[in-house]
Steps between C-alpha positions, in 0.01 A plus 500: 500500500348369178713287270572645157375286213610724210166433331537121505213289622518177695502294180798685353682484833458122519607459136817696580587353841459132406759489222728738691498270803570205270800677349630594846455139617705381202775746591490391864543135397790595271665666802439196723236669717237223522291648782468833320419316175229301681341813647506676164339195339225525761448865399485393134245228572286730714500765227406233245215377721372850562530581130260215422249671733577845352583440130638776277238683300510449121723759335702570817871560434731207557717522813872563463709186475854410606552788738811333644699541181363851458671604823814293446404197712561174321571142600856559378560775756744400773344415834562741786644345813 
């Protein structure tokens, strides 16, 4: 089964995933989940490295930022136990 891309190319995907993984890593650290934060940081770094190989084309729309707060996830949210 082919993955849906919703019209986004590799460059746009990397520009979206990198910051998203960084935000999720920040939330994981705030909830005292260091292993998850580490893995998410690895995703962020991989996306950043791949983005340098596949840079965004001039005029491409900027990726969405701060998705965590958009869906109600913030560092202030209580940790689930």
